[in-house]
Structures are given as structure tokens and as C-alpha cells.
Backbone as CSV, one residue per row, in Angstrom:
resi,resn,N_x,N_y,N_z,CA_x,CA_y,CA_z,C_x,C_y,C_z
1,MET,0.872,-1.305,-0.021,-0.006,0.034,0.013,0.816,1.324,0.017
2,ALA,2.019,1.136,0.746,2.849,2.370,0.779,3.449,2.655,-0.592
3,GLU,3.734,1.549,-1.389,4.304,1.789,-2.780,3.296,2.340,-3.616
4,ASN,1.998,1.757,-3.502,0.909,2.424,-4.325,0.714,3.916,-4.051
5,ALA,0.857,4.331,-2.706,0.611,5.613,-2.407,1.742,6.498,-2.926
6,ILE,3.043,6.001,-3.005,4.164,6.682,-3.471,4.029,6.766,-5.000
7,ASP,3.499,5.718,-5.742,3.385,5.872,-7.194,2.136,6.856,-7.501
8,ALA,1.129,6.763,-6.692,0.066,7.795,-6.876,0.580,9.257,-6.716
9,GLY,1.465,9.431,-5.689,1.961,10.754,-5.538,2.878,11.237,-6.584
10,LYS,3.686,10.223,-7.184,4.459,10.649,-8.337,3.818,10.939,-9.498
11,LYS,2.708,10.223,-9.749,1.798,10.523,-10.897,1.194,11.907,-10.897
12,LYS,0.741,12.106,-9.552,0.083,13.491,-9.315,1.048,14.551,-9.644
13,ASN,2.195,14.488,-9.145,3.367,15.471,-9.164,3.781,15.551,-10.633
14,GLN,3.849,14.473,-11.263,4.159,14.457,-12.799,3.107,15.246,-13.565
15,LYS,1.856,14.999,-13.213,0.739,15.612,-13.956,0.858,17.247,-13.772
16,THR,1.128,17.640,-12.532,1.278,18.978,-12.271,2.428,19.536,-13.021
17,ALA,3.534,18.856,-13.178,4.723,19.352,-13.844,4.525,19.497,-15.254
18,GLU,3.640,18.503,-15.869,3.293,18.559,-17.286,2.422,19.802,-17.549
19,ASP,1.456,20.075,-16.608,0.612,21.185,-16.759,1.321,22.508,-16.905
20,PHE,2.463,22.596,-16.206,3.056,23.866,-16.132,4.550,23.867,-16.824
21,THR,4.789,22.867,-17.545,6.113,22.750,-18.104,6.603,23.964,-18.873
22,TYR,5.718,24.448,-19.831,6.168,25.610,-20.644,6.434,26.962,-19.806
23,ILE,5.427,27.145,-18.927,5.470,28.348,-18.188,6.736,28.269,-17.117
24,GLY,6.778,27.123,-16.512,7.982,26.858,-15.627,9.338,27.091,-16.348
25,MET,9.331,26.432,-17.644,10.620,26.627,-18.230,10.882,28.014,-18.631
26,VAL,9.905,28.865,-18.961,10.161,30.219,-19.388,10.610,31.010,-18.073
27,LEU,9.907,30.724,-17.012,10.254,31.511,-15.836,11.682,31.151,-15.199
28,HIS,11.954,29.838,-15.462,13.436,29.302,-15.041,14.360,30.042,-15.882
29,ARG,14.184,29.998,-17.235,15.178,30.496,-18.143,15.276,32.092,-17.915
30,LEU,14.114,32.741,-17.576,14.057,34.113,-17.409,14.886,34.484,-16.142
31,THR,14.812,33.725,-15.005,15.490,34.012,-13.890,16.870,33.825,-13.880
32,ARG,17.415,32.982,-14.949,18.757,32.821,-15.171,19.380,33.870,-16.043
33,HIS,18.475,34.660,-16.736,19.006,35.642,-17.599,19.455,36.896,-16.857
34,LYS,20.695,37.195,-16.756,21.102,38.359,-15.900,20.680,39.796,-16.381
35,LEU,20.639,39.937,-17.713,20.102,41.257,-18.058,18.688,41.401,-17.868
36,ALA,17.890,40.275,-18.035,16.532,40.289,-17.724,16.077,40.628,-16.317
37,MET,16.863,39.993,-15.454,16.807,40.273,-14.012,17.178,41.703,-13.649
38,ALA,18.103,42.138,-14.210,18.568,43.533,-14.093,17.502,44.584,-14.524
39,GLY,16.928,44.272,-15.626,15.774,45.002,-16.175,14.628,44.993,-15.245
40,ALA,14.341,43.722,-14.820,13.090,43.586,-13.797,13.386,44.452,-12.682
41,PHE,14.513,44.399,-11.937,14.741,45.141,-10.813,14.624,46.741,-11.044
42,MET,15.180,47.136,-12.280,15.051,48.475,-12.598,13.681,48.956,-12.683
43,LEU,12.819,48.110,-13.368,11.387,48.405,-13.533,10.531,48.441,-12.200
44,ILE,11.015,47.404,-11.410,10.335,47.353,-10.076,10.632,48.724,-9.229
45,ALA,11.850,49.185,-9.302,12.247,50.280,-8.695,11.427,51.644,-9.212
46,ILE,11.363,51.560,-10.570,10.635,52.776,-11.128,9.202,52.698,-10.755
47,PHE,8.464,51.548,-10.802,7.070,51.497,-10.420,6.862,51.835,-8.974
48,LEU,7.710,51.374,-8.064,7.648,51.841,-6.711,7.756,53.281,-6.515
49,PHE,8.806,53.882,-7.221,9.028,55.168,-7.112,7.884,56.014,-7.523
50,VAL,7.158,55.603,-8.702,6.098,56.423,-9.310,4.715,56.126,-8.551
51,PHE,4.543,55.001,-8.157,3.184,54.638,-7.475,3.103,54.709,-6.006
52,VAL,4.192,54.364,-5.404,4.323,54.301,-3.929,4.736,55.689,-3.418
53,GLY,5.566,56.378,-4.171,6.141,57.581,-3.824,5.161,58.639,-3.365
54,PRO,4.129,58.940,-4.096,3.125,59.867,-3.828,2.309,59.711,-2.629
55,LEU,2.331,58.362,-2.203,1.629,57.922,-0.922,2.452,58.473,0.353
56,ILE,3.692,58.647,0.100,4.581,58.973,1.197,4.850,60.623,1.046
57,TRP,5.102,61.071,-0.101,5.463,62.540,-0.227,4.200,63.227,-0.787
58,ARG,3.385,63.706,0.050,2.075,64.221,-0.300,2.084,65.724,-0.571
59,ILE,2.600,66.070,-1.718,2.765,67.545,-1.969,2.105,67.623,-3.429
60,ASP,1.393,68.745,-3.652,0.659,68.944,-4.831,1.881,69.297,-5.962
61,PRO,1.849,68.446,-7.078,3.022,68.763,-8.072,2.742,70.100,-8.754
62,ASN,1.444,70.675,-8.642,1.312,71.884,-9.412,1.256,73.133,-8.474
63,LEU,1.562,72.903,-7.180,1.573,73.924,-6.220,2.804,74.924,-6.450
64,GLN,2.519,76.131,-6.699,3.599,77.250,-7.047,3.880,77.957,-5.811
65,ILE,5.225,78.262,-5.678,5.715,79.219,-4.521,5.593,80.652,-5.117
66,GLU,4.987,81.385,-4.412,4.894,82.802,-4.938,6.133,83.664,-4.900
67,SER,6.949,83.466,-3.859,8.036,84.270,-3.668,9.293,84.021,-4.456
68,LEU,10.056,84.919,-4.931,11.187,84.614,-5.810,12.193,83.695,-5.116
69,GLU,12.282,83.767,-3.763,13.209,82.895,-3.179,12.945,81.439,-3.238
70,GLY,11.725,81.105,-3.672,11.303,79.671,-3.798,11.574,79.085,-5.196
71,LEU,12.187,79.926,-6.073,12.270,79.493,-7.479,13.689,78.815,-7.612
72,LEU,13.773,77.686,-8.465,15.067,77.111,-8.734,15.902,76.697,-7.515
73,ASN,15.336,76.368,-6.429,16.076,76.036,-5.201,16.728,74.723,-5.452
74,PRO,17.948,74.611,-4.884,18.542,73.236,-4.817,17.931,72.263,-3.925
75,ALA,18.398,71.016,-3.816,17.790,70.023,-2.883,17.970,70.539,-1.468
76,SER,16.832,70.194,-0.762,16.879,70.643,0.726,15.833,69.570,1.461
77,ALA,15.695,69.713,2.714,14.769,68.850,3.467,13.354,69.188,3.046
78,ALA,13.060,70.374,2.652,11.615,70.747,2.273,11.397,70.223,0.917
79,HIS,12.418,70.286,-0.044,12.221,69.744,-1.294,13.471,68.949,-1.727
80,PRO,13.355,67.639,-1.462,14.609,66.575,-1.779,15.179,66.819,-3.103
81,LEU,14.440,67.208,-4.059,15.009,67.324,-5.438,15.051,68.818,-5.771
82,GLY,14.607,69.771,-4.912,14.668,71.154,-5.356,13.341,71.563,-5.855
83,THR,13.323,72.759,-6.382,12.126,73.332,-7.085,12.470,73.739,-8.436
84,ASP,11.395,73.929,-9.323,11.636,74.343,-10.702,11.408,75.795,-10.861
85,ASP,11.371,76.274,-12.017,11.295,77.758,-12.268,10.011,78.443,-11.864
86,TYR,8.907,77.511,-11.460,7.730,78.154,-10.965,7.667,77.814,-9.513
87,GLY,8.705,77.250,-8.881,8.610,77.001,-7.406,7.930,75.715,-7.254
88,ARG,7.604,74.871,-8.217,6.975,73.592,-7.840,7.941,72.659,-7.450
89,ASP,7.536,71.631,-6.514,8.348,70.591,-6.024,8.756,69.547,-7.107
90,VAL,10.036,69.445,-7.404,10.475,68.550,-8.567,10.170,67.052,-8.235
91,LEU,10.271,66.666,-6.908,10.108,65.220,-6.588,8.670,64.961,-6.949
92,ALA,7.651,65.716,-6.422,6.283,65.489,-6.676,5.924,65.413,-8.094
93,ARG,6.672,66.341,-8.967,6.312,66.334,-10.317,6.920,65.065,-10.978
94,MET,8.052,64.577,-10.521,8.636,63.373,-11.042,7.761,62.131,-10.836
95,PHE,7.169,62.129,-9.567,6.117,61.091,-9.260,4.999,61.092,-10.373
96,PHE,4.244,62.236,-10.472,3.155,62.310,-11.220,3.493,62.338,-12.764
97,GLY,4.648,62.903,-13.096,5.017,62.831,-14.501,5.397,61.482,-14.995
98,GLY,5.939,60.671,-14.095,6.209,59.202,-14.321,4.958,58.537,-14.694
99,ARG,3.891,58.755,-13.915,2.703,58.070,-14.073,2.115,58.287,-15.544
100,ILE,2.159,59.529,-15.926,1.628,59.923,-17.263,2.513,59.292,-18.291
101,SER,3.812,59.404,-18.158,4.756,58.783,-19.121,4.498,57.336,-19.249
102,LEU,4.405,56.572,-18.126,4.220,55.064,-18.235,2.776,54.749,-18.727
103,PHE,1.793,55.684,-18.412,0.427,55.402,-18.955,0.496,55.526,-20.463
104,ILE,1.117,56.591,-20.945,1.206,56.745,-22.422,2.017,55.502,-23.083
105,GLY,3.101,55.215,-22.491,3.824,54.051,-22.935,3.021,52.654,-23.058
106,PHE,2.334,52.391,-21.984,1.586,51.159,-21.940,0.437,51.199,-22.892
107,VAL,-0.397,52.237,-22.804,-1.460,52.305,-23.780,-1.224,52.288,-25.209
108,SER,-0.262,53.102,-25.486,0.009,53.292,-26.942,0.684,52.008,-27.431
109,ALA,1.649,51.345,-26.683,2.318,50.114,-27.093,1.219,48.967,-27.196
110,ILE,0.310,48.858,-26.298,-0.699,47.735,-26.366,-1.743,47.978,-27.446
111,THR,-2.106,49.196,-27.624,-3.064,49.517,-28.792,-2.322,49.343,-30.118
112,ALA,-1.112,49.637,-30.342,-0.395,49.423,-31.541,-0.150,47.942,-31.740
113,ALA,0.022,47.116,-30.676,0.104,45.728,-30.822,-1.178,45.127,-31.341
114,LEU,-2.328,45.625,-30.820,-3.616,45.147,-31.182,-3.903,45.518,-32.761
115,VAL,-3.637,46.697,-33.133,-3.801,47.038,-34.555,-2.863,46.213,-35.425
116,GLY,-1.648,46.002,-34.990,-0.718,45.263,-35.798,-1.179,43.735,-35.871
117,THR,-1.705,43.264,-34.729,-2.171,41.936,-34.750,-3.394,41.652,-35.712
118,LEU,-4.364,42.649,-35.701,-5.521,42.612,-36.568,-5.044,42.570,-37.902
119,VAL,-4.086,43.460,-38.416,-3.573,43.576,-39.882,-2.906,42.299,-40.181
120,GLY,-1.940,41.826,-39.297,-1.304,40.539,-39.516,-2.079,39.325,-39.632
121,LEU,-3.086,39.153,-38.836,-3.905,38.082,-38.854,-4.716,37.982,-40.211
122,VAL,-5.316,39.203,-40.555,-6.106,39.130,-41.894,-5.150,38.937,-43.026
123,ALA,-4.018,39.513,-43.099,-3.092,39.515,-44.123,-2.575,38.027,-44.240
124,GLY,-2.173,37.433,-43.245,-1.677,36.050,-43.094,-2.645,35.000,-43.481
125,TYR,-3.829,35.063,-43.006,-4.863,34.123,-43.112,-5.531,34.049,-44.422
126,TYR,-5.844,35.184,-44.891,-6.602,35.237,-46.198,-5.579,35.283,-47.413
127,GLY,-4.390,35.823,-47.362,-3.443,35.945,-48.405,-4.015,36.618,-49.507
128,GLY,-3.359,36.393,-50.696,-3.946,36.927,-51.960,-3.816,38.413,-51.990
129,TRP,-5.035,38.996,-52.410,-5.060,40.604,-52.628,-5.082,41.167,-51.171
130,ALA,-5.775,40.664,-50.280,-5.782,41.236,-48.936,-4.378,41.309,-48.408
131,ASP,-3.546,40.261,-48.590,-2.150,40.341,-48.027,-1.328,41.246,-48.876
132,ASN,-1.516,41.287,-50.216,-0.752,42.308,-50.969,-1.080,43.831,-50.580
133,ILE,-2.311,43.984,-50.422,-2.738,45.448,-50.056,-2.298,45.868,-48.732
134,LEU,-2.481,44.991,-47.734,-2.087,45.349,-46.322,-0.590,45.328,-46.215
135,MET,0.075,44.357,-46.721,1.675,44.426,-46.523,2.268,45.626,-47.442
136,ARG,1.760,45.891,-48.488,2.264,47.116,-49.206,2.010,48.397,-48.476
137,PHE,0.948,48.412,-47.863,0.640,49.718,-47.135,1.480,49.634,-45.801
138,THR,1.706,48.433,-45.349,2.725,48.375,-44.166,4.102,48.739,-44.502
139,ASP,4.505,48.378,-45.708,5.912,48.701,-46.203,6.018,50.133,-46.373
140,ALA,4.889,50.697,-46.975,4.961,52.221,-47.120,4.993,52.987,-45.800
141,MET,4.263,52.545,-44.949,4.376,53.221,-43.482,5.831,53.030,-42.963
142,LEU,6.428,51.951,-43.143,7.773,51.574,-42.579,8.797,52.479,-43.426
143,SER,8.573,52.913,-44.599,9.458,53.587,-45.332,9.507,55.159,-44.989
144,ILE,8.439,55.532,-44.312,8.143,57.046,-44.029,9.139,57.418,-42.966
145,PRO,9.879,58.467,-42.969,10.679,58.980,-41.849,9.633,59.360,-40.689
146,THR,9.823,58.549,-39.607,8.711,58.485,-38.597,8.782,59.846,-37.767
147,PHE,9.891,60.373,-37.313,9.814,61.376,-36.322,9.322,62.709,-36.991
148,PRO,9.650,63.230,-38.223,9.062,64.347,-38.691,7.640,64.285,-38.860
149,LEU,7.084,63.175,-39.280,5.684,63.076,-39.381,4.878,62.861,-38.091
150,LEU,5.668,62.333,-37.075,5.091,62.332,-35.720,4.936,63.768,-35.211
151,ILE,5.749,64.701,-35.462,5.573,66.014,-35.091,4.468,66.740,-35.854
152,ALA,4.339,66.421,-37.207,3.466,67.010,-38.195,2.035,66.451,-37.687
153,LEU,1.939,65.278,-37.340,0.535,64.745,-36.962,0.104,65.229,-35.637
154,ALA,1.214,65.345,-34.739,0.866,65.854,-33.297,0.363,67.361,-33.525
155,SER,0.965,68.155,-34.378,0.477,69.553,-34.424,-0.887,69.537,-35.127
156,ILE,-1.281,68.563,-35.931,-2.574,68.555,-36.586,-3.653,68.087,-35.675
157,LEU,-3.438,67.046,-34.935,-4.491,66.551,-34.051,-4.602,67.323,-32.746
158,GLY,-3.601,68.079,-32.485,-3.687,68.870,-31.172,-2.819,68.322,-30.129
159,LYS,-2.828,69.136,-28.972,-1.870,68.744,-27.866,-2.720,68.064,-26.804
160,GLY,-2.164,67.019,-26.238,-2.892,66.442,-25.120,-2.444,64.850,-25.067
161,ILE,-2.871,64.244,-23.916,-2.360,62.819,-23.700,-2.955,61.967,-24.843
162,TRP,-4.363,61.997,-25.091,-4.969,61.029,-25.968,-4.476,61.290,-27.427
163,GLN,-4.303,62.539,-27.708,-3.860,62.883,-29.087,-2.450,62.367,-29.227
164,LEU,-1.633,62.368,-28.196,-0.291,61.845,-28.306,-0.254,60.332,-28.467
165,ILE,-1.073,59.708,-27.748,-1.278,58.256,-27.843,-1.676,57.872,-29.195
166,MET,-2.599,58.553,-29.779,-3.121,58.295,-31.173,-1.939,58.431,-32.205
167,VAL,-1.060,59.515,-32.035,0.038,59.776,-32.945,1.021,58.647,-32.884
168,ILE,1.459,58.150,-31.659,2.282,56.986,-31.469,1.709,55.776,-32.129
169,VAL,0.425,55.496,-31.900,-0.081,54.260,-32.443,-0.112,54.168,-34.018
170,VAL,-0.363,55.393,-34.642,-0.364,55.497,-36.034,0.852,55.005,-36.710
171,PHE,2.004,55.249,-35.971,3.327,54.835,-36.493,3.994,53.727,-35.717
172,GLY,3.247,52.918,-34.897,3.847,52.020,-34.145,3.324,50.620,-34.296
173,TRP,2.486,50.313,-35.253,1.752,48.991,-35.457,2.479,48.122,-36.438
174,MET,3.372,48.612,-37.270,3.783,47.918,-38.495,4.705,46.814,-38.128
175,VAL,5.605,46.850,-37.089,6.463,45.785,-36.781,5.610,44.492,-36.266
176,ASP,4.584,44.793,-35.516,3.746,43.785,-34.971,2.994,43.081,-36.135
177,ALA,2.547,43.895,-37.014,1.836,43.356,-38.048,2.668,42.367,-38.947
178,ARG,3.892,42.668,-39.254,4.793,41.702,-39.989,5.100,40.545,-39.094
179,LEU,5.303,40.604,-37.841,5.671,39.512,-37.047,4.412,38.535,-37.053
180,VAL,3.195,39.028,-36.825,2.086,38.254,-36.668,1.769,37.508,-38.075
181,ARG,1.867,38.289,-39.117,1.720,37.746,-40.391,2.621,36.572,-40.792
182,GLY,3.909,36.717,-40.330,4.832,35.660,-40.628,4.550,34.430,-39.780
183,MET,4.019,34.664,-38.658,3.652,33.402,-37.851,2.378,32.698,-38.289
184,VAL,1.530,33.597,-38.832,0.115,33.082,-39.284,0.389,32.263,-40.564
185,LEU,1.247,32.773,-41.455,1.489,32.008,-42.646,1.964,30.487,-42.438
186,SER,2.815,30.258,-41.361,3.220,29.019,-41.123,2.080,28.247,-40.360
187,LEU,1.481,28.957,-39.353,0.498,28.331,-38.434,-0.691,27.824,-39.171
188,LYS,-1.152,28.588,-40.234,-2.391,28.259,-40.930,-2.324,26.791,-41.732
189,GLU,-1.103,26.364,-41.914,-1.009,25.075,-42.687,-0.882,23.959,-41.635
190,GLN,-1.009,24.233,-40.292,-1.002,23.185,-39.394,-2.291,22.289,-39.426
191,GLU,-2.086,21.062,-38.848,-3.243,20.276,-38.897,-4.593,20.596,-38.056
192,TYR,-4.197,21.258,-36.923,-5.429,21.710,-36.009,-6.166,22.839,-36.797
193,VAL,-5.496,23.661,-37.636,-6.316,24.683,-38.466,-7.075,23.967,-39.467
194,GLU,-6.440,22.960,-40.158,-7.184,22.256,-41.254,-8.372,21.604,-40.665
195,ALA,-8.256,21.014,-39.423,-9.323,20.324,-38.700,-10.516,21.219,-38.438
196,ALA,-10.185,22.558,-38.018,-11.095,23.598,-37.617,-11.930,23.924,-38.910
197,ARG,-11.256,24.105,-40.026,-11.905,24.295,-41.312,-12.916,23.160,-41.688
198,ALA,-12.406,21.894,-41.401,-13.175,20.791,-41.835,-14.486,20.683,-41.091
199,ILE,-14.567,21.189,-39.896,-15.687,21.049,-39.037,-16.607,22.369,-39.213
200,GLY,-16.086,23.168,-40.057,-17.066,24.414,-40.419,-16.800,25.592,-39.567
201,ALA,-15.757,25.743,-38.823,-15.372,26.882,-38.166,-15.125,28.050,-39.051
202,SER,-15.665,29.251,-38.620,-15.539,30.403,-39.287,-14.206,30.954,-39.295
203,ALA,-13.956,31.819,-40.230,-12.579,32.492,-40.446,-12.288,33.257,-39.122
204,ASN,-13.195,33.982,-38.573,-12.970,34.787,-37.377,-12.624,33.894,-36.283
205,ARG,-13.334,32.744,-36.202,-13.000,31.859,-34.946,-11.691,31.142,-35.146
206,ILE,-11.267,30.879,-36.351,-9.924,30.265,-36.622,-8.854,31.212,-36.169
207,MET,-9.011,32.526,-36.771,-8.013,33.538,-36.553,-7.857,33.847,-34.908
208,TRP,-8.912,34.047,-34.291,-8.802,34.583,-32.852,-8.871,33.516,-31.915
209,LYS,-9.416,32.241,-32.195,-9.346,31.164,-31.160,-8.248,30.161,-31.428
210,HIS,-7.788,30.121,-32.576,-6.731,29.043,-32.893,-5.398,29.746,-33.277
211,LEU,-5.314,30.744,-34.122,-4.087,31.369,-34.492,-3.643,32.434,-33.462
212,PHE,-4.483,33.299,-33.168,-4.021,34.460,-32.169,-3.303,34.022,-30.878
213,PRO,-3.845,32.897,-30.264,-3.147,32.541,-28.988,-1.685,32.060,-29.193
214,ASN,-1.457,31.476,-30.405,-0.184,31.043,-30.716,0.870,32.080,-31.033
215,THR,0.298,33.326,-31.239,1.280,34.508,-31.410,1.511,35.266,-30.237
216,LEU,0.769,34.970,-29.138,0.888,35.781,-27.978,2.257,35.957,-27.403
217,ALA,3.081,34.923,-27.387,4.446,34.940,-26.843,5.251,36.005,-27.549
218,VAL,5.210,35.896,-28.913,6.014,36.943,-29.695,5.459,38.326,-29.453
219,LEU,4.084,38.458,-29.196,3.541,39.785,-29.207,3.854,40.332,-27.742
220,ILE,3.920,39.562,-26.713,4.278,39.966,-25.456,5.698,40.584,-25.365
221,VAL,6.624,39.850,-26.118,7.958,40.347,-26.177,8.061,41.692,-26.897
222,SER,7.417,41.694,-28.082,7.421,42.952,-28.907,6.673,44.028,-28.166
223,THR,5.646,43.854,-27.485,5.018,44.988,-26.727,5.815,45.410,-25.566
224,THR,6.507,44.528,-24.857,7.335,44.813,-23.774,8.478,45.842,-24.180
225,ILE,9.128,45.447,-25.340,10.066,46.418,-25.919,9.438,47.704,-26.442
226,GLY,8.196,47.633,-27.083,7.575,48.698,-27.574,7.190,49.776,-26.649
227,ILE,7.002,49.450,-25.323,6.595,50.263,-24.245,7.837,51.328,-24.081
228,GLY,9.055,50.782,-24.058,10.293,51.685,-23.980,10.184,52.676,-25.144
229,GLY,10.072,52.155,-26.366,10.067,52.995,-27.481,8.969,54.220,-27.386
230,SER,7.765,53.812,-26.948,6.678,54.771,-26.791,7.015,55.862,-25.794
231,ILE,7.638,55.512,-24.754,8.181,56.444,-23.812,9.152,57.451,-24.341
232,ILE,10.008,56.812,-25.217,10.968,57.783,-25.875,10.246,58.686,-26.850
233,TYR,9.177,58.225,-27.595,8.462,59.091,-28.487,7.781,60.173,-27.639
234,GLU,7.107,59.803,-26.495,6.446,60.768,-25.705,7.407,61.762,-25.182
235,ALA,8.504,61.428,-24.723,9.410,62.340,-24.330,9.984,63.231,-25.339
236,SER,10.169,62.744,-26.545,10.650,63.537,-27.708,9.645,64.591,-28.131
237,ILE,8.310,64.083,-28.266,7.274,65.052,-28.737,6.975,65.994,-27.671
238,SER,7.015,65.543,-26.444,6.586,66.537,-25.331,7.766,67.571,-25.166
239,PHE,9.102,67.126,-25.390,10.093,67.997,-25.362,9.999,69.132,-26.385
240,LEU,9.392,68.752,-27.532,9.278,69.875,-28.531,7.974,70.642,-28.374
241,GLY,7.189,70.353,-27.319,6.066,71.128,-27.082,4.801,70.757,-27.641
242,PHE,4.726,69.461,-28.235,3.484,68.935,-28.933,2.911,67.863,-28.222
243,GLY,3.338,67.575,-27.002,2.877,66.504,-26.186,2.001,66.854,-25.078
244,VAL,2.190,66.378,-23.837,1.531,66.683,-22.694,1.742,68.124,-22.291
245,GLN,0.680,68.780,-22.016,0.763,70.188,-21.783,0.567,70.562,-20.306
246,ALA,1.142,71.723,-19.906,0.958,72.263,-18.494,-0.475,72.458,-18.172
247,PRO,-0.879,72.338,-16.950,0.160,72.156,-15.825,0.377,70.738,-15.552
248,PHE,-0.035,69.816,-16.382,0.263,68.341,-16.088,1.698,68.147,-16.483
249,ALA,2.316,67.171,-15.691,3.765,66.910,-15.895,3.969,65.605,-16.553
250,SER,4.851,65.415,-17.417,5.415,64.207,-17.839,6.970,64.353,-17.872
251,TRP,7.582,63.285,-17.841,9.058,63.378,-18.009,9.644,64.139,-19.163
252,GLY,8.783,64.010,-20.275,9.252,64.740,-21.484,9.007,66.231,-21.371
253,ASN,7.908,66.652,-20.940,7.634,68.157,-20.819,8.421,68.700,-19.737
254,MET,8.928,67.900,-18.610,9.737,68.446,-17.637,11.216,68.797,-18.212
255,LEU,11.606,67.999,-19.301,12.759,68.269,-19.985,12.681,69.596,-20.855
256,GLN,11.519,69.647,-21.404,11.161,70.809,-22.404,11.168,72.192,-21.562
257,ASN,10.666,72.039,-20.251,10.471,73.338,-19.480,11.969,73.631,-18.865
258,ALA,12.851,72.620,-18.721,14.024,72.874,-18.092,15.277,73.210,-18.993
259,GLN,15.063,73.103,-20.297,16.188,73.286,-21.260,16.857,74.590,-21.141
260,GLN,16.070,75.710,-20.767,16.667,76.978,-20.631,17.561,77.150,-19.459
261,TYR,17.445,76.239,-18.489,18.169,76.290,-17.220,19.188,75.247,-17.197
262,ILE,19.645,74.696,-18.302,20.656,73.610,-18.331,21.901,73.885,-17.644
263,TRP,22.346,75.160,-17.606,23.546,75.595,-16.987,23.334,76.085,-15.499
264,THR,22.329,76.792,-15.360,22.025,77.377,-14.043,21.345,76.339,-13.004
265,ALA,20.597,75.418,-13.591,20.011,74.365,-12.716,20.066,73.072,-13.455
266,PRO,21.084,72.467,-13.605,21.195,71.229,-14.499,20.450,70.098,-13.825
267,SER,20.145,70.052,-12.560,19.387,68.927,-11.994,17.975,68.827,-12.574
268,LEU,17.360,69.913,-13.114,16.122,69.817,-13.791,16.075,68.951,-14.949
269,ILE,17.280,68.935,-15.633,17.460,68.022,-16.806,17.875,66.570,-16.341
270,ILE,18.622,66.480,-15.412,19.288,65.252,-15.011,18.136,64.287,-14.545
271,TYR,17.340,64.725,-13.603,16.312,63.911,-12.926,15.358,63.213,-13.956
272,PRO,14.580,64.014,-14.784,13.759,63.325,-15.690,14.455,62.489,-16.834
273,GLY,15.670,63.021,-17.173,16.397,62.376,-18.185,16.824,60.953,-17.651
274,LEU,17.249,61.001,-16.433,17.769,59.768,-15.845,16.572,58.805,-15.719
275,ALA,15.401,59.191,-15.419,14.196,58.472,-15.120,13.881,57.733,-16.439
276,ILE,13.814,58.555,-17.601,13.567,58.019,-18.849,14.558,57.045,-19.252
277,PHE,15.881,57.253,-19.054,16.887,56.353,-19.437,16.764,54.974,-18.635
278,MET,16.578,55.078,-17.401,16.466,53.801,-16.559,15.183,53.064,-16.985
279,THR,14.126,53.770,-17.320,12.773,52.971,-17.574,12.979,52.319,-18.891
280,VAL,13.522,53.083,-19.985,13.620,52.428,-21.247,14.614,51.277,-21.248
281,LEU,15.783,51.477,-20.556,16.806,50.491,-20.456,16.146,49.190,-19.804
282,GLY,15.353,49.358,-18.758,14.803,48.307,-18.018,13.811,47.533,-18.946
283,PHE,12.984,48.194,-19.743,12.133,47.567,-20.591,12.877,46.835,-21.690
284,ASN,13.929,47.442,-22.218,14.669,46.660,-23.269,15.427,45.500,-22.737
285,PHE,16.024,45.623,-21.488,16.659,44.458,-20.925,15.700,43.328,-20.720
286,PHE,14.465,43.633,-20.043,13.520,42.603,-19.726,12.920,42.012,-20.993
287,GLY,12.611,42.894,-22.072,12.179,42.383,-23.240,13.096,41.468,-23.970
288,ASP,14.411,41.738,-24.020,15.464,40.812,-24.591,15.443,39.611,-23.871
289,GLY,15.454,39.662,-22.594,15.582,38.464,-21.810,14.272,37.542,-21.952
290,LEU,13.123,38.144,-22.004,11.953,37.401,-22.254,11.934,36.800,-23.565
291,ARG,12.410,37.443,-24.558,12.559,36.913,-25.920,13.511,35.524,-25.866
292,ASP,14.560,35.753,-25.153,15.604,34.570,-25.067,14.842,33.418,-24.342
293,ALA,14.143,33.862,-23.252,13.619,32.744,-22.539,12.459,32.023,-23.127
294,ILE,11.719,32.675,-23.964,10.685,31.990,-24.785,11.245,31.130,-25.837
295,ASP,12.282,31.510,-26.474,12.908,30.632,-27.472,13.636,29.553,-26.954
296,PRO,13.139,28.209,-27.048,13.766,27.073,-26.448,15.109,26.638,-27.339
297,LYS,15.381,27.214,-28.318,16.590,26.851,-29.113,17.777,27.524,-28.496
298,LEU,17.653,28.654,-27.756,18.662,29.293,-27.253,19.128,28.700,-25.933
299,LYS,20.362,28.586,-25.648,20.852,27.922,-24.411,21.240,29.117,-23.483
300,LEU,20.750,29.267,-22.284,21.042,30.300,-21.424,21.984,29.889,-20.259
């Protein structure tokens, strides 16, 4: 009886291991990836800074000090990162500016991934004229010099958070579309797709229930890296004055407001610049590590 109990326990454990083999393998490989772990720690630190910091440091980021003595002050006990040219607390603005920058990065990257997925699924599954039209349009978008048109489109749509997200999405979906299309071209010839067609499954069901889940791993990696790129776009457009507008803070428009004080108060440039650098580097490190962890052909 003891042997039967041991065998039953082994079978139960074996079944559990089989259920989580792929996820466990990815997590194991990810934790062994030094750059991915460095990126993860950087991102955890950024998120704690942005979302936990305001719970501790309860100062209005838009509160201005009326007296001239309160402008461009260096770091002190009352203002750990000093004050800006309007007498506002830089630390408080770093907290709330980080929230806006991360919000724009996440929403624009995820939306761009969804648009690219839709285009890639339709092009890859239907092929023919649909594939030719969608992919030639994608190639045309890829050939356009992105940044000048980002500025032009931002000036046309207006200034604001949602307008900025729309601008980034318009020029951010093409890589995901090509990735998904390439995967769908190979996946749609698999036996399970043929079986779904044979039992009368609709094209929409096949694309979203059978093909789309098998592209998620690549999309997650692409979106993770894309968040960093979206934050760079936000910072660049806001720096030029076409993004997030005052009194709201983002790391990008904090750089824009501080450029005239680069010699007299360089800390106003250093703090948001360092935050952008650490965030983008963290997402890139983690995204590269996640890509390596998902690919079983690579040895870590």
C-alpha cells in the first residue's frame, strides 16, 4: 500500500509538472538571464518610485511658490530634489510625471500591438489581394521617416495625452503586423487549423481562437520592448512642445521646461532624463531576456 501511495503521489506530481512545463521553463530561463533580471529590478524600482512615492510624499505637483526665493532652489529637506522655475516641487512632479509617461507608454504600445495583430492576422490568413494590399501599405508606412511626421501629425491633431497616444499608435503598429503575419503564414498550414476548417469553423473563430493565442508569446515580447520606444516618443514629442501640456507633468515636458536652465539648474534636466533612461533600459533588458527565455533553441 505504501508503494501504491508513492506511485500515486509521483503520478500526481508528474501531471502538475506537465501542466506547467512551458510556463515553468520560461520562468526558469528568465530568472537565469542576468540582463532580464537587471531590467526587472530597474522596472520594479521605477514602479515603486512612481506609484508608492506619492503616498509618502504628499505634495501637490502643481503648487507654485509665490516668492522669488522659492524658485530654482537646490535640494533641501523641504524639497529633496529642489524646485523648478515656478517654485513647484520637482520630486512631486517626478512622481506624477512618471505616471503619465508610463500610462502613455503602456496604452500606446498595447493599442499598436492590437492594431498590428489585426492587420497581420487578416493578411496572413486570407493571403492573396488582402495580403498584398495590407503588406504594401505596411511597407509604405515603414519607409516613411517617422519622427518628422510624428511632429506634423501631433500639430494637426492637437496637444494632449490622448492625441499623443493616437500619434504614437499610427506609427507603431507595423512591426507587430509583420511579426504576426509571418507566424500566421506557417501556423495556418498546421493540422489543427485544417481540422477547424473541416468542421466548419468560421474564419474569425480560426483567427482569434486558434491562430491568435499562438502569436501571444512573440507579441508580449514585442509589446514589452515597444513600451520603452513609446516612452521615448512621448519624451521627444513633449520636449518639442507638442505632447503633454502644462500644468500636467510628464518626464518629457519636464525636460522641455528645463532646457533653458541647463547651466544654471542642471538637476532639472538630470532627474527626468535619468528616469527616462532607466525606464527604457529596463524595458529593453527585460524584453530581450523574455525573448531569449521564450525561444527554447537558445541556451542560457
